[in-house]
N, C-alpha and C positions, 0 to 999 in steps of 0.2 A: 172377625175382630170384636164383634159384640159380645161373644162368649168370653173372650179374653178380658174385656172391660168388666164384665160381671165378676170374674175372678179378682180383678183389681179392686173392685168395690168390697168384696169379701175381705181382702187383705186390709183395706182401710178400716173396716168395721172392727177388726181385732187389733188395731194399732200398728200394723205393719205398713211399710211403704207400699202404696197401691200399684203394684205391678202384677199383671195377670198374663197367663199363657195357656194356650190350648194346642194340641197336636191333632191333626186331621189326616186320615188315610182313607182312601176310597170314598171321600165325601162324608165321612162320619168322624165325630170327635172320639178319639180313643184314649185321650188323657187330658187332664187339666191341672193347673197349679197356680199358686200365688205365692208371694213372698212369705217365708216362715222363719226368717233369720232370728227374730226376737223370741217367738214362742218356742222354737226348737233349740235356741242358743247354738245355732249352726251357721257359720259364715257362708256356707255353700247353699243355704236355703233360699236361693233365688227362684223366681217363678219358672224360668226356663229349665233349671236343673230338676225341680220337683216334677214338672211335666215330662221331661225326658225320662226320668227314672220310672214314672208310672207307665209311660208308653212302652218302655222296654219290658216291664213286667207284663203288661197286657199282651204284647206280641210274643213274649218268651224269647226275645232276641235283642242283643245290644244294637244291631244294625237297624236303623229306622229309615231305610230306603223306602221311597214311595210316600213319605210323610211330608207334611207342611206344618211348620211351627208358626203360630200367630202369637205375637207378644206386643204388649202396649208400649214398651220402651225399647229403644235400640239396645241390644245386648252388650254386656261388658266383656272384657277379655276372657274371663272364666267361662261365661255362657257361650260366647262365640266359639271358643275352643271345643266345648262339649257338643255344640251343633255340628261342627266339622267332624269330630271324632265319632259321633253317632250316625254319620252319613245321612242326615236329614237332607232331602232334596231342595226344599224351598223354605225360605224365611220371609215372613210378612211382619213388618213392625210398624207401630203407630207413630211415635214421635222420636226424633233424634235425641241423643244424650250428649250434650256438649262437654260434660265432665268425665264421662267414662265410656262413651260409645266406641265399640271395637269392630263394628261392621262397616261403618262409613266415616265416622267423625274423627276419632283419634287414630284408629287402625283400620285395616281392611282384611281381617283374619278370614272371613268366610269366602273371600274370592282370591286369596293369595295363591298365585300360580305355583309357589314352591311347595305347597301342601298337597297331599294325595287326594283330597276331595274339595270340591268347590260347590257353593250353595247359590242357587238362584235367589235374588233379593228383590222384594217389592217393598217400597218405602212409603211412609207418610199416609198409611191407610187409617182413616178416622183420626187424623193427627190432632185436630182441635180437641176432641173428646178425651183422647189419651193424655194430652198435655194438661187439660183442665183438671182432671182428677188428681194429678200430681201437684199442680199448683195449689189447689184447694187444701190438700193434705198438709203440705209444708207451711202454708199460711196459718192453718190451725195449730200446727206444732209450734210455730214461732209465737203465736198468741199465748200458748201455754208455757212459754219459756224454754221449750226444747229446741235442740238444733237439728 
């Protein structure tokens, strides 16, 4: 999770919402990503999506079986769907997302028995640090008059 937090810090430094993700396979980070929605003008530029695309490129396969995704914030519907579709085995997230969380909070996409793949979930890893970087970012944005 420390590596994902580092990615989140990178996002904050470029004015993106500070969310970071890394994908690990066989004990090694094979891909990393942070939010790029603003700089890429891409609504799908979420940290998880960026990391999943990079992991698929690294492995030369869309199936990310045997991988663990670490992300600082509970994934949204789009990202939770991508996690399931890419066959990631395990998801570790930092802090829940009360407004858009689709793993535990609003929906339970990663463990829905109706889907053809389910993901093992580990919650609240380094939760305080993951929440603090988001809180500090949005506090600074409000001070600048941004929403």
